[in-house]
N, CA, C, O and CB atoms as a CASP TS submission, in Angstrom:
PFRMAT TS
TARGET T0000
AUTHOR 0000-0000-0000
METHOD Language model
MODEL 1
PARENT N/A
ATOM      1  N   MET     1     103.434  44.426 104.995  1.00  0.00           N
ATOM      2  CA  MET     1     104.658  44.274 105.740  1.00  0.00           C
ATOM      3  C   MET     1     105.857  44.503 104.783  1.00  0.00           C
ATOM      4  O   MET     1     105.812  44.061 103.635  1.00  0.00           O
ATOM      5  CB  MET     1     104.719  42.860 106.411  1.00  0.00           C
ATOM      6  N   GLY     2     106.881  45.160 105.227  1.00  0.00           N
ATOM      7  CA  GLY     2     108.015  45.556 104.410  1.00  0.00           C
ATOM      8  C   GLY     2     109.026  44.411 104.234  1.00  0.00           C
ATOM      9  O   GLY     2     108.901  43.335 104.819  1.00  0.00           O
ATOM     10  N   ASN     3     110.006  44.694 103.421  1.00  0.00           N
ATOM     11  CA  ASN     3     111.057  43.702 103.182  1.00  0.00           C
ATOM     12  C   ASN     3     112.046  43.699 104.331  1.00  0.00           C
ATOM     13  O   ASN     3     112.200  44.685 105.051  1.00  0.00           O
ATOM     14  CB  ASN     3     111.783  43.981 101.855  1.00  0.00           C
ATOM     15  N   ARG     4     112.715  42.558 104.482  1.00  0.00           N
ATOM     16  CA  ARG     4     113.776  42.400 105.421  1.00  0.00           C
ATOM     17  C   ARG     4     115.017  41.931 104.663  1.00  0.00           C
ATOM     18  O   ARG     4     114.913  41.317 103.602  1.00  0.00           O
ATOM     19  CB  ARG     4     113.382  41.416 106.539  1.00  0.00           C
ATOM     20  N   VAL     5     116.159  42.219 105.205  1.00  0.00           N
ATOM     21  CA  VAL     5     117.420  41.697 104.690  1.00  0.00           C
ATOM     22  C   VAL     5     117.808  40.517 105.587  1.00  0.00           C
ATOM     23  O   VAL     5     117.728  40.591 106.813  1.00  0.00           O
ATOM     24  CB  VAL     5     118.553  42.814 104.663  1.00  0.00           C
ATOM     25  N   ALA     6     118.226  39.436 104.943  1.00  0.00           N
ATOM     26  CA  ALA     6     118.626  38.258 105.718  1.00  0.00           C
ATOM     27  C   ALA     6     119.710  37.518 105.007  1.00  0.00           C
ATOM     28  O   ALA     6     119.909  37.676 103.803  1.00  0.00           O
ATOM     29  CB  ALA     6     117.444  37.334 105.971  1.00  0.00           C
ATOM     30  N   VAL     7     120.429  36.687 105.774  1.00  0.00           N
ATOM     31  CA  VAL     7     121.444  35.804 105.220  1.00  0.00           C
ATOM     32  C   VAL     7     120.984  34.376 105.503  1.00  0.00           C
ATOM     33  O   VAL     7     120.658  34.022 106.636  1.00  0.00           O
ATOM     34  CB  VAL     7     122.877  36.093 105.834  1.00  0.00           C
ATOM     35  N   ILE     8     120.966  33.576 104.455  1.00  0.00           N
ATOM     36  CA  ILE     8     120.628  32.154 104.583  1.00  0.00           C
ATOM     37  C   ILE     8     121.912  31.383 104.463  1.00  0.00           C
ATOM     38  O   ILE     8     122.583  31.452 103.433  1.00  0.00           O
ATOM     39  CB  ILE     8     119.585  31.692 103.505  1.00  0.00           C
ATOM     40  N   ALA     9     122.266  30.656 105.486  1.00  0.00           N
ATOM     41  CA  ALA     9     123.462  29.788 105.465  1.00  0.00           C
ATOM     42  C   ALA     9     123.029  28.384 105.079  1.00  0.00           C
ATOM     43  O   ALA     9     122.132  27.806 105.691  1.00  0.00           O
ATOM     44  CB  ALA     9     124.197  29.780 106.861  1.00  0.00           C
ATOM     45  N   ILE    10     123.675  27.847 104.058  1.00  0.00           N
ATOM     46  CA  ILE    10     123.293  26.529 103.534  1.00  0.00           C
ATOM     47  C   ILE    10     124.514  25.646 103.561  1.00  0.00           C
ATOM     48  O   ILE    10     125.588  26.049 103.114  1.00  0.00           O
ATOM     49  CB  ILE    10     122.707  26.626 102.088  1.00  0.00           C
ATOM     50  N   ILE    11     124.355  24.399 104.099  1.00  0.00           N
ATOM     51  CA  ILE    11     125.385  23.420 104.049  1.00  0.00           C
ATOM     52  C   ILE    11     124.847  22.217 103.286  1.00  0.00           C
ATOM     53  O   ILE    11     123.846  21.612 103.667  1.00  0.00           O
ATOM     54  CB  ILE    11     125.861  23.040 105.461  1.00  0.00           C
ATOM     55  N   ILE    12     125.545  21.884 102.189  1.00  0.00           N
ATOM     56  CA  ILE    12     125.130  20.744 101.367  1.00  0.00           C
ATOM     57  C   ILE    12     126.089  19.601 101.667  1.00  0.00           C
ATOM     58  O   ILE    12     127.238  19.629 101.229  1.00  0.00           O
ATOM     59  CB  ILE    12     125.124  21.102  99.825  1.00  0.00           C
ATOM     60  N   GLU    13     125.632  18.592 102.409  1.00  0.00           N
ATOM     61  CA  GLU    13     126.457  17.454 102.746  1.00  0.00           C
ATOM     62  C   GLU    13     126.375  16.346 101.716  1.00  0.00           C
ATOM     63  O   GLU    13     127.260  15.492 101.659  1.00  0.00           O
ATOM     64  CB  GLU    13     126.069  16.929 104.081  1.00  0.00           C
ATOM     65  N   ASP    14     125.349  16.342 100.916  1.00  0.00           N
ATOM     66  CA  ASP    14     125.189  15.373  99.826  1.00  0.00           C
ATOM     67  C   ASP    14     125.369  16.166  98.514  1.00  0.00           C
ATOM     68  O   ASP    14     124.439  16.826  98.049  1.00  0.00           O
ATOM     69  CB  ASP    14     123.756  14.630  99.888  1.00  0.00           C
ATOM     70  N   ILE    15     126.532  16.095  97.950  1.00  0.00           N
ATOM     71  CA  ILE    15     126.910  16.921  96.789  1.00  0.00           C
ATOM     72  C   ILE    15     125.871  16.761  95.661  1.00  0.00           C
ATOM     73  O   ILE    15     125.623  17.705  94.910  1.00  0.00           O
ATOM     74  CB  ILE    15     128.337  16.526  96.276  1.00  0.00           C
ATOM     75  N   GLU    16     125.290  15.611  95.548  1.00  0.00           N
ATOM     76  CA  GLU    16     124.311  15.377  94.484  1.00  0.00           C
ATOM     77  C   GLU    16     123.055  16.207  94.637  1.00  0.00           C
ATOM     78  O   GLU    16     122.254  16.285  93.706  1.00  0.00           O
ATOM     79  CB  GLU    16     123.940  13.930  94.441  1.00  0.00           C
ATOM     80  N   LYS    17     122.861  16.836  95.803  1.00  0.00           N
ATOM     81  CA  LYS    17     121.694  17.679  96.050  1.00  0.00           C
ATOM     82  C   LYS    17     121.919  19.147  95.682  1.00  0.00           C
ATOM     83  O   LYS    17     121.013  19.968  95.822  1.00  0.00           O
ATOM     84  CB  LYS    17     121.302  17.583  97.499  1.00  0.00           C
ATOM     85  N   ALA    18     123.146  19.483  95.203  1.00  0.00           N
ATOM     86  CA  ALA    18     123.469  20.824  94.887  1.00  0.00           C
ATOM     87  C   ALA    18     122.559  21.368  93.755  1.00  0.00           C
ATOM     88  O   ALA    18     122.183  22.540  93.773  1.00  0.00           O
ATOM     89  CB  ALA    18     124.928  20.911  94.506  1.00  0.00           C
ATOM     90  N   ALA    19     122.221  20.532  92.801  1.00  0.00           N
ATOM     91  CA  ALA    19     121.326  20.960  91.707  1.00  0.00           C
ATOM     92  C   ALA    19     119.945  21.353  92.249  1.00  0.00           C
ATOM     93  O   ALA    19     119.356  22.344  91.818  1.00  0.00           O
ATOM     94  CB  ALA    19     121.178  19.827  90.654  1.00  0.00           C
ATOM     95  N   ALA    20     119.449  20.569  93.187  1.00  0.00           N
ATOM     96  CA  ALA    20     118.129  20.893  93.761  1.00  0.00           C
ATOM     97  C   ALA    20     118.161  22.228  94.532  1.00  0.00           C
ATOM     98  O   ALA    20     117.199  22.993  94.479  1.00  0.00           O
ATOM     99  CB  ALA    20     117.662  19.751  94.702  1.00  0.00           C
ATOM    100  N   VAL    21     119.237  22.498  95.229  1.00  0.00           N
ATOM    101  CA  VAL    21     119.398  23.773  95.916  1.00  0.00           C
ATOM    102  C   VAL    21     119.451  24.950  94.912  1.00  0.00           C
ATOM    103  O   VAL    21     118.845  25.998  95.134  1.00  0.00           O
ATOM    104  CB  VAL    21     120.678  23.746  96.779  1.00  0.00           C
ATOM    105  N   ASN    22     120.175  24.751  93.828  1.00  0.00           N
ATOM    106  CA  ASN    22     120.282  25.806  92.797  1.00  0.00           C
ATOM    107  C   ASN    22     118.932  26.068  92.149  1.00  0.00           C
ATOM    108  O   ASN    22     118.617  27.210  91.815  1.00  0.00           O
ATOM    109  CB  ASN    22     121.313  25.411  91.715  1.00  0.00           C
ATOM    110  N   ILE    23     118.116  25.002  91.964  1.00  0.00           N
ATOM    111  CA  ILE    23     116.778  25.237  91.437  1.00  0.00           C
ATOM    112  C   ILE    23     115.941  26.118  92.338  1.00  0.00           C
ATOM    113  O   ILE    23     115.261  27.032  91.872  1.00  0.00           O
ATOM    114  CB  ILE    23     116.076  23.935  91.222  1.00  0.00           C
ATOM    115  N   CYS    24     115.994  25.835  93.655  1.00  0.00           N
ATOM    116  CA  CYS    24     115.293  26.675  94.631  1.00  0.00           C
ATOM    117  C   CYS    24     115.766  28.106  94.595  1.00  0.00           C
ATOM    118  O   CYS    24     114.960  29.037  94.603  1.00  0.00           O
ATOM    119  CB  CYS    24     115.470  26.125  96.020  1.00  0.00           C
ATOM    120  N   LEU    25     117.080  28.284  94.555  1.00  0.00           N
ATOM    121  CA  LEU    25     117.627  29.635  94.549  1.00  0.00           C
ATOM    122  C   LEU    25     117.197  30.368  93.252  1.00  0.00           C
ATOM    123  O   LEU    25     116.897  31.561  93.284  1.00  0.00           O
ATOM    124  CB  LEU    25     119.188  29.590  94.676  1.00  0.00           C
ATOM    125  N   HIS    26     117.173  29.663  92.146  1.00  0.00           N
ATOM    126  CA  HIS    26     116.766  30.293  90.884  1.00  0.00           C
ATOM    127  C   HIS    26     115.311  30.792  90.952  1.00  0.00           C
ATOM    128  O   HIS    26     114.974  31.825  90.372  1.00  0.00           O
ATOM    129  CB  HIS    26     116.930  29.294  89.714  1.00  0.00           C
ATOM    130  N   GLU    27     114.448  30.038  91.674  1.00  0.00           N
ATOM    131  CA  GLU    27     113.035  30.437  91.797  1.00  0.00           C
ATOM    132  C   GLU    27     112.915  31.776  92.501  1.00  0.00           C
ATOM    133  O   GLU    27     111.971  32.526  92.251  1.00  0.00           O
ATOM    134  CB  GLU    27     112.231  29.369  92.561  1.00  0.00           C
ATOM    135  N   TYR    28     113.862  32.085  93.380  1.00  0.00           N
ATOM    136  CA  TYR    28     113.818  33.319  94.181  1.00  0.00           C
ATOM    137  C   TYR    28     114.886  34.322  93.723  1.00  0.00           C
ATOM    138  O   TYR    28     115.272  35.191  94.504  1.00  0.00           O
ATOM    139  CB  TYR    28     114.014  32.991  95.677  1.00  0.00           C
ATOM    140  N   ALA    29     115.365  34.227  92.499  1.00  0.00           N
ATOM    141  CA  ALA    29     116.460  35.045  92.022  1.00  0.00           C
ATOM    142  C   ALA    29     116.204  36.565  92.182  1.00  0.00           C
ATOM    143  O   ALA    29     117.124  37.338  92.451  1.00  0.00           O
ATOM    144  CB  ALA    29     116.721  34.720  90.572  1.00  0.00           C
ATOM    145  N   ASP    30     114.939  36.960  92.009  1.00  0.00           N
ATOM    146  CA  ASP    30     114.605  38.385  92.094  1.00  0.00           C
ATOM    147  C   ASP    30     114.836  38.948  93.510  1.00  0.00           C
ATOM    148  O   ASP    30     114.986  40.159  93.674  1.00  0.00           O
ATOM    149  CB  ASP    30     113.141  38.603  91.678  1.00  0.00           C
ATOM    150  N   ASN    31     114.863  38.095  94.507  1.00  0.00           N
ATOM    151  CA  ASN    31     115.031  38.517  95.907  1.00  0.00           C
ATOM    152  C   ASN    31     116.490  38.389  96.379  1.00  0.00           C
ATOM    153  O   ASN    31     116.832  38.868  97.461  1.00  0.00           O
ATOM    154  CB  ASN    31     114.117  37.681  96.817  1.00  0.00           C
ATOM    155  N   ILE    32     117.324  37.766  95.596  1.00  0.00           N
ATOM    156  CA  ILE    32     118.726  37.527  96.011  1.00  0.00           C
ATOM    157  C   ILE    32     119.607  38.671  95.652  1.00  0.00           C
ATOM    158  O   ILE    32     119.701  39.070  94.491  1.00  0.00           O
ATOM    159  CB  ILE    32     119.273  36.267  95.382  1.00  0.00           C
ATOM    160  N   ILE    33     120.285  39.225  96.704  1.00  0.00           N
ATOM    161  CA  ILE    33     121.231  40.300  96.488  1.00  0.00           C
ATOM    162  C   ILE    33     122.557  39.726  96.017  1.00  0.00           C
ATOM    163  O   ILE    33     123.185  40.266  95.107  1.00  0.00           O
ATOM    164  CB  ILE    33     121.419  41.128  97.766  1.00  0.00           C
ATOM    165  N   GLY    34     122.980  38.635  96.634  1.00  0.00           N
ATOM    166  CA  GLY    34     124.222  38.002  96.281  1.00  0.00           C
ATOM    167  C   GLY    34     124.382  36.667  96.980  1.00  0.00           C
ATOM    168  O   GLY    34     123.670  36.353  97.934  1.00  0.00           O
ATOM    169  N   ARG    35     125.337  35.885  96.482  1.00  0.00           N
ATOM    170  CA  ARG    35     125.601  34.587  97.113  1.00  0.00           C
ATOM    171  C   ARG    35     127.075  34.262  96.949  1.00  0.00           C
ATOM    172  O   ARG    35     127.734  34.679  95.996  1.00  0.00           O
ATOM    173  CB  ARG    35     124.710  33.459  96.497  1.00  0.00           C
ATOM    174  N   MET    36     127.574  33.483  97.940  1.00  0.00           N
ATOM    175  CA  MET    36     128.945  33.036  97.883  1.00  0.00           C
ATOM    176  C   MET    36     128.957  31.556  98.221  1.00  0.00           C
ATOM    177  O   MET    36     128.389  31.145  99.234  1.00  0.00           O
ATOM    178  CB  MET    36     129.854  33.853  98.847  1.00  0.00           C
ATOM    179  N   GLY    37     129.588  30.762  97.395  1.00  0.00           N
ATOM    180  CA  GLY    37     129.658  29.351  97.626  1.00  0.00           C
ATOM    181  C   GLY    37     131.087  28.898  97.786  1.00  0.00           C
ATOM    182  O   GLY    37     131.972  29.348  97.059  1.00  0.00           O
ATOM    183  N   LEU    38     131.318  28.006  98.735  1.00  0.00           N
ATOM    184  CA  LEU    38     132.624  27.484  98.995  1.00  0.00           C
ATOM    185  C   LEU    38     132.622  25.979  98.995  1.00  0.00           C
ATOM    186  O   LEU    38     131.982  25.363  99.848  1.00  0.00           O
ATOM    187  CB  LEU    38     133.138  28.002 100.289  1.00  0.00           C
ATOM    188  N   PRO    39     133.341  25.355  98.037  1.00  0.00           N
ATOM    189  CA  PRO    39     133.414  23.893  98.101  1.00  0.00           C
ATOM    190  C   PRO    39     134.460  23.519  99.164  1.00  0.00           C
ATOM    191  O   PRO    39     135.554  24.081  99.214  1.00  0.00           O
ATOM    192  CB  PRO    39     133.782  23.272  96.689  1.00  0.00           C
ATOM    193  N   TYR    40     134.089  22.569  99.995  1.00  0.00           N
ATOM    194  CA  TYR    40     134.983  22.077 101.016  1.00  0.00           C
ATOM    195  C   TYR    40     135.309  20.622 100.707  1.00  0.00           C
ATOM    196  O   TYR    40     134.730  19.704 101.288  1.00  0.00           O
ATOM    197  CB  TYR    40     134.361  22.229 102.428  1.00  0.00           C
ATOM    198  N   LYS    41     136.236  20.429  99.790  1.00  0.00           N
ATOM    199  CA  LYS    41     136.512  19.136  99.204  1.00  0.00           C
ATOM    200  C   LYS    41     136.937  18.088 100.260  1.00  0.00           C
ATOM    201  O   LYS    41     136.558  16.920 100.173  1.00  0.00           O
ATOM    202  CB  LYS    41     137.593  19.283  98.148  1.00  0.00           C
ATOM    203  N   GLN    42     137.720  18.526 101.246  1.00  0.00           N
ATOM    204  CA  GLN    42     138.228  17.582 102.253  1.00  0.00           C
ATOM    205  C   GLN    42     137.045  16.944 103.019  1.00  0.00           C
ATOM    206  O   GLN    42     137.132  15.785 103.425  1.00  0.00           O
ATOM    207  CB  GLN    42     139.203  18.313 103.251  1.00  0.00           C
ATOM    208  N   LYS    43     135.969  17.675 103.212  1.00  0.00           N
ATOM    209  CA  LYS    43     134.782  17.170 103.950  1.00  0.00           C
ATOM    210  C   LYS    43     133.673  16.748 102.996  1.00  0.00           C
ATOM    211  O   LYS    43     132.607  16.321 103.441  1.00  0.00           O
ATOM    212  CB  LYS    43     134.246  18.248 104.918  1.00  0.00           C
ATOM    213  N   LYS    44     133.911  16.862 101.677  1.00  0.00           N
ATOM    214  CA  LYS    44     132.939  16.518 100.684  1.00  0.00           C
ATOM    215  C   LYS    44     131.598  17.232 100.896  1.00  0.00           C
ATOM    216  O   LYS    44     130.542  16.601 100.912  1.00  0.00           O
ATOM    217  CB  LYS    44     132.740  15.040 100.680  1.00  0.00           C
ATOM    218  N   MET    45     131.660  18.549 101.057  1.00  0.00           N
ATOM    219  CA  MET    45     130.484  19.333 101.254  1.00  0.00           C
ATOM    220  C   MET    45     130.651  20.738 100.591  1.00  0.00           C
ATOM    221  O   MET    45     131.757  21.169 100.263  1.00  0.00           O
ATOM    222  CB  MET    45     130.191  19.455 102.762  1.00  0.00           C
ATOM    223  N   ASN    46     129.532  21.396 100.422  1.00  0.00           N
ATOM    224  CA  ASN    46     129.527  22.752  99.920  1.00  0.00           C
ATOM    225  C   ASN    46     128.857  23.674 100.933  1.00  0.00           C
ATOM    226  O   ASN    46     127.876  23.293 101.573  1.00  0.00           O
ATOM    227  CB  ASN    46     128.815  22.825  98.559  1.00  0.00           C
ATOM    228  N   ILE    47     129.383  24.875 101.075  1.00  0.00           N
ATOM    229  CA  ILE    47     128.810  25.851 101.993  1.00  0.00           C
ATOM    230  C   ILE    47     128.447  27.085 101.181  1.00  0.00           C
ATOM    231  O   ILE    47     129.271  27.632 100.448  1.00  0.00           O
ATOM    232  CB  ILE    47     129.805  26.204 103.159  1.00  0.00           C
ATOM    233  N   ILE    48     127.204  27.509 101.324  1.00  0.00           N
ATOM    234  CA  ILE    48     126.732  28.667 100.544  1.00  0.00           C
ATOM    235  C   ILE    48     126.125  29.662 101.496  1.00  0.00           C
ATOM    236  O   ILE    48     125.384  29.284 102.404  1.00  0.00           O
ATOM    237  CB  ILE    48     125.696  28.249  99.451  1.00  0.00           C
ATOM    238  N   SER    49     126.431  30.946 101.302  1.00  0.00           N
ATOM    239  CA  SER    49     125.702  31.998 102.028  1.00  0.00           C
ATOM    240  C   SER    49     124.957  32.821 100.951  1.00  0.00           C
ATOM    241  O   SER    49     125.517  33.187  99.918  1.00  0.00           O
ATOM    242  CB  SER    49     126.700  32.924 102.916  1.00  0.00           C
ATOM    243  N   VAL    50     123.718  33.082 101.232  1.00  0.00           N
ATOM    244  CA  VAL    50     122.841  33.824 100.309  1.00  0.00           C
ATOM    245  C   VAL    50     122.256  35.024 101.035  1.00  0.00           C
ATOM    246  O   VAL    50     121.651  34.874 102.096  1.00  0.00           O
ATOM    247  CB  VAL    50     121.701  32.912  99.751  1.00  0.00           C
ATOM    248  N   VAL    51     122.429  36.204 100.475  1.00  0.00           N
ATOM    249  CA  VAL    51     121.873  37.428 101.057  1.00  0.00           C
ATOM    250  C   VAL    51     120.612  37.768 100.256  1.00  0.00           C
ATOM    251  O   VAL    51     120.649  37.883  99.031  1.00  0.00           O
ATOM    252  CB  VAL    51     122.926  38.627 101.030  1.00  0.00           C
ATOM    253  N   VAL    52     119.515  37.922 100.965  1.00  0.00           N
ATOM    254  CA  VAL    52     118.231  38.187 100.338  1.00  0.00           C
ATOM    255  C   VAL    52     117.626  39.478 100.881  1.00  0.00           C
ATOM    256  O   VAL    52     117.930  39.888 102.001  1.00  0.00           O
ATOM    257  CB  VAL    52     117.273  37.012 100.563  1.00  0.00           C
ATOM    258  N   ASP    53     116.767  40.119 100.082  1.00  0.00           N
ATOM    259  CA  ASP    53     115.964  41.287 100.473  1.00  0.00           C
ATOM    260  C   ASP    53     114.526  40.962 100.034  1.00  0.00           C
ATOM    261  O   ASP    53     114.208  41.043  98.847  1.00  0.00           O
ATOM    262  CB  ASP    53     116.510  42.660  99.800  1.00  0.00           C
ATOM    263  N   ALA    54     113.681  40.604 100.965  1.00  0.00           N
ATOM    264  CA  ALA    54     112.329  40.144 100.641  1.00  0.00           C
ATOM    265  C   ALA    54     111.452  40.214 101.863  1.00  0.00           C
ATOM    266  O   ALA    54     111.954  40.423 102.968  1.00  0.00           O
ATOM    267  CB  ALA    54     112.350  38.716 100.087  1.00  0.00           C
ATOM    268  N   PRO    55     110.120  40.042 101.694  1.00  0.00           N
ATOM    269  CA  PRO    55     109.253  39.946 102.840  1.00  0.00           C
ATOM    270  C   PRO    55     109.614  38.670 103.678  1.00  0.00           C
ATOM    271  O   PRO    55     110.093  37.672 103.140  1.00  0.00           O
ATOM    272  CB  PRO    55     107.759  39.917 102.372  1.00  0.00           C
ATOM    273  N   HIS    56     109.370  38.748 104.964  1.00  0.00           N
ATOM    274  CA  HIS    56     109.672  37.672 105.890  1.00  0.00           C
ATOM    275  C   HIS    56     109.118  36.339 105.370  1.00  0.00           C
ATOM    276  O   HIS    56     109.836  35.339 105.383  1.00  0.00           O
ATOM    277  CB  HIS    56     109.097  37.988 107.279  1.00  0.00           C
ATOM    278  N   ASP    57     107.885  36.301 104.921  1.00  0.00           N
ATOM    279  CA  ASP    57     107.277  35.055 104.445  1.00  0.00           C
ATOM    280  C   ASP    57     108.036  34.470 103.258  1.00  0.00           C
ATOM    281  O   ASP    57     108.155  33.249 103.157  1.00  0.00           O
ATOM    282  CB  ASP    57     105.820  35.294 104.058  1.00  0.00           C
ATOM    283  N   THR    58     108.547  35.293 102.369  1.00  0.00           N
ATOM    284  CA  THR    58     109.261  34.819 101.205  1.00  0.00           C
ATOM    285  C   THR    58     110.594  34.231 101.638  1.00  0.00           C
ATOM    286  O   THR    58     110.980  33.164 101.160  1.00  0.00           O
ATOM    287  CB  THR    58     109.465  35.952 100.187  1.00  0.00           C
ATOM    288  N   ILE    59     111.304  34.905 102.534  1.00  0.00           N
ATOM    289  CA  ILE    59     112.574  34.411 103.040  1.00  0.00           C
ATOM    290  C   ILE    59     112.370  33.079 103.744  1.00  0.00           C
ATOM    291  O   ILE    59     113.128  32.134 103.524  1.00  0.00           O
ATOM    292  CB  ILE    59     113.217  35.431 103.990  1.00  0.00           C
ATOM    293  N   SER    60     111.369  33.004 104.574  1.00  0.00           N
ATOM    294  CA  SER    60     111.046  31.784 105.298  1.00  0.00           C
ATOM    295  C   SER    60     110.699  30.618 104.347  1.00  0.00           C
ATOM    296  O   SER    60     111.079  29.472 104.584  1.00  0.00           O
ATOM    297  CB  SER    60     109.880  32.047 106.250  1.00  0.00           C
ATOM    298  N   ALA    61     109.982  30.939 103.285  1.00  0.00           N
ATOM    299  CA  ALA    61     109.590  29.935 102.315  1.00  0.00           C
ATOM    300  C   ALA    61     110.836  29.398 101.618  1.00  0.00           C
ATOM    301  O   ALA    61     110.978  28.184 101.473  1.00  0.00           O
ATOM    302  CB  ALA    61     108.589  30.518 101.289  1.00  0.00           C
ATOM    303  N   LEU    62     111.735  30.266 101.186  1.00  0.00           N
ATOM    304  CA  LEU    62     112.969  29.837 100.522  1.00  0.00           C
ATOM    305  C   LEU    62     113.819  28.988 101.484  1.00  0.00           C
ATOM    306  O   LEU    62     114.271  27.904 101.115  1.00  0.00           O
ATOM    307  CB  LEU    62     113.779  31.072 100.022  1.00  0.00           C
ATOM    308  N   SER    63     114.028  29.457 102.659  1.00  0.00           N
ATOM    309  CA  SER    63     114.855  28.688 103.622  1.00  0.00           C
ATOM    310  C   SER    63     114.234  27.340 103.940  1.00  0.00           C
ATOM    311  O   SER    63     114.935  26.337 104.078  1.00  0.00           O
ATOM    312  CB  SER    63     115.047  29.481 104.926  1.00  0.00           C
ATOM    313  N   GLY    64     112.905  27.324 104.057  1.00  0.00           N
ATOM    314  CA  GLY    64     112.227  26.070 104.367  1.00  0.00           C
ATOM    315  C   GLY    64     112.320  25.101 103.217  1.00  0.00           C
ATOM    316  O   GLY    64     112.541  23.914 103.456  1.00  0.00           O
ATOM    317  N   LYS    65     112.165  25.529 102.003  1.00  0.00           N
ATOM    318  CA  LYS    65     112.296  24.652 100.818  1.00  0.00           C
ATOM    319  C   LYS    65     113.712  24.046 100.767  1.00  0.00           C
ATOM    320  O   LYS    65     113.880  22.848 100.537  1.00  0.00           O
ATOM    321  CB  LYS    65     111.998  25.455  99.495  1.00  0.00           C
ATOM    322  N   ILE    66     114.690  24.877 100.981  1.00  0.00           N
ATOM    323  CA  ILE    66     116.043  24.370 100.913  1.00  0.00           C
ATOM    324  C   ILE    66     116.309  23.404 102.091  1.00  0.00           C
ATOM    325  O   ILE    66     116.929  22.358 101.899  1.00  0.00           O
ATOM    326  CB  ILE    66     117.054  25.544 100.920  1.00  0.00           C
ATOM    327  N   GLY    67     115.859  23.738 103.262  1.00  0.00           N
ATOM    328  CA  GLY    67     116.082  22.888 104.435  1.00  0.00           C
ATOM    329  C   GLY    67     115.388  21.545 104.359  1.00  0.00           C
ATOM    330  O   GLY    67     115.801  20.602 105.034  1.00  0.00           O
ATOM    331  N   ARG    68     114.352  21.434 103.561  1.00  0.00           N
ATOM    332  CA  ARG    68     113.640  20.153 103.415  1.00  0.00           C
ATOM    333  C   ARG    68     114.279  19.204 102.427  1.00  0.00           C
ATOM    334  O   ARG    68     113.850  18.057 102.298  1.00  0.00           O
ATOM    335  CB  ARG    68     112.234  20.402 102.996  1.00  0.00           C
ATOM    336  N   ILE    69     115.317  19.676 101.716  1.00  0.00           N
ATOM    337  CA  ILE    69     116.035  18.807 100.803  1.00  0.00           C
ATOM    338  C   ILE    69     116.918  17.888 101.642  1.00  0.00           C
ATOM    339  O   ILE    69     117.692  18.351 102.480  1.00  0.00           O
ATOM    340  CB  ILE    69     116.879  19.631  99.767  1.00  0.00           C
ATOM    341  N   GLU    70     116.794  16.586 101.410  1.00  0.00           N
ATOM    342  CA  GLU    70     117.597  15.635 102.204  1.00  0.00           C
ATOM    343  C   GLU    70     119.097  15.859 101.928  1.00  0.00           C
ATOM    344  O   GLU    70     119.510  16.027 100.780  1.00  0.00           O
ATOM    345  CB  GLU    70     117.194  14.150 101.868  1.00  0.00           C
ATOM    346  N   GLY    71     119.889  15.857 102.992  1.00  0.00           N
ATOM    347  CA  GLY    71     121.323  16.079 102.838  1.00  0.00           C
ATOM    348  C   GLY    71     121.724  17.556 102.813  1.00  0.00           C
ATOM    349  O   GLY    71     122.878  17.893 102.548  1.00  0.00           O
ATOM    350  N   VAL    72     120.739  18.443 103.097  1.00  0.00           N
ATOM    351  CA  VAL    72     120.991  19.891 103.065  1.00  0.00           C
ATOM    352  C   VAL    72     120.449  20.493 104.377  1.00  0.00           C
ATOM    353  O   VAL    72     119.376  20.116 104.848  1.00  0.00           O
ATOM    354  CB  VAL    72     120.308  20.570 101.793  1.00  0.00           C
ATOM    355  N   SER    73     121.206  21.426 104.947  1.00  0.00           N
ATOM    356  CA  SER    73     120.759  22.194 106.120  1.00  0.00           C
ATOM    357  C   SER    73     120.762  23.655 105.791  1.00  0.00           C
ATOM    358  O   SER    73     121.640  24.136 105.075  1.00  0.00           O
ATOM    359  CB  SER    73     121.648  21.923 107.346  1.00  0.00           C
ATOM    360  N   ALA    74     119.770  24.380 106.316  1.00  0.00           N
ATOM    361  CA  ALA    74     119.666  25.819 106.054  1.00  0.00           C
ATOM    362  C   ALA    74     119.214  26.542 107.330  1.00  0.00           C
ATOM    363  O   ALA    74     118.291  26.093 108.009  1.00  0.00           O
ATOM    364  CB  ALA    74     118.671  26.099 104.879  1.00  0.00           C
ATOM    365  N   LYS    75     119.854  27.632 107.639  1.00  0.00           N
ATOM    366  CA  LYS    75     119.499  28.505 108.781  1.00  0.00           C
ATOM    367  C   LYS    75     119.499  29.925 108.306  1.00  0.00           C
ATOM    368  O   LYS    75     120.290  30.278 107.431  1.00  0.00           O
ATOM    369  CB  LYS    75     120.484  28.332 109.981  1.00  0.00           C
ATOM    370  N   THR    76     118.619  30.774 108.863  1.00  0.00           N
ATOM    371  CA  THR    76     118.461  32.118 108.435  1.00  0.00           C
ATOM    372  C   THR    76     118.719  33.095 109.571  1.00  0.00           C
ATOM    373  O   THR    76     118.288  32.879 110.704  1.00  0.00           O
ATOM    374  CB  THR    76     117.098  32.313 107.868  1.00  0.00           C
ATOM    375  N   LEU    77     119.430  34.176 109.252  1.00  0.00           N
ATOM    376  CA  LEU    77     119.688  35.257 110.209  1.00  0.00           C
ATOM    377  C   LEU    77     119.074  36.501 109.599  1.00  0.00           C
ATOM    378  O   LEU    77     119.427  36.884 108.484  1.00  0.00           O
ATOM    379  CB  LEU    77     121.244  35.449 110.509  1.00  0.00           C
ATOM    380  N   TYR    78     118.136  37.151 110.333  1.00  0.00           N
ATOM    381  CA  TYR    78     117.415  38.329 109.814  1.00  0.00           C
ATOM    382  C   TYR    78     118.055  39.598 110.362  1.00  0.00           C
ATOM    383  O   TYR    78     118.623  39.619 111.454  1.00  0.00           O
ATOM    384  CB  TYR    78     115.899  38.276 110.195  1.00  0.00           C
ATOM    385  N   SER    79     117.941  40.662 109.555  1.00  0.00           N
ATOM    386  CA  SER    79     118.354  41.990 110.026  1.00  0.00           C
ATOM    387  C   SER    79     117.298  42.464 111.063  1.00  0.00           C
ATOM    388  O   SER    79     116.179  41.952 111.084  1.00  0.00           O
ATOM    389  CB  SER    79     118.487  43.028 108.801  1.00  0.00           C
ATOM    390  N   LYS    80     117.647  43.397 111.877  1.00  0.00           N
ATOM    391  CA  LYS    80     116.732  43.893 112.891  1.00  0.00           C
ATOM    392  C   LYS    80     115.702  44.845 112.316  1.00  0.00           C
ATOM    393  O   LYS    80     114.641  45.023 112.915  1.00  0.00           O
ATOM    394  CB  LYS    80     117.499  44.574 113.988  1.00  0.00           C
ATOM    395  N   ASN    81     115.974  45.465 111.174  1.00  0.00           N
ATOM    396  CA  ASN    81     115.057  46.418 110.563  1.00  0.00           C
ATOM    397  C   ASN    81     114.313  45.811 109.427  1.00  0.00           C
ATOM    398  O   ASN    81     113.494  46.480 108.798  1.00  0.00           O
ATOM    399  CB  ASN    81     115.784  47.630 110.094  1.00  0.00           C
TER
END
């Protein structure tokens, strides 16, 4: 099965979990095209969008690992091709 392009939206509501998210992202660095992080200090949260190019299973594994971190939410949007 071929690679897909996807965007993983991550919301970190517990700032102390940011390091755990970065560890997960580092594990999949070869699949990451780019990322943008926005600190939202008024709400005490961070918002990150990560663009990946990888097989569906790899993208799902990354999103799942991040989403299982307490205080963190992750959702994925896949390209159609």
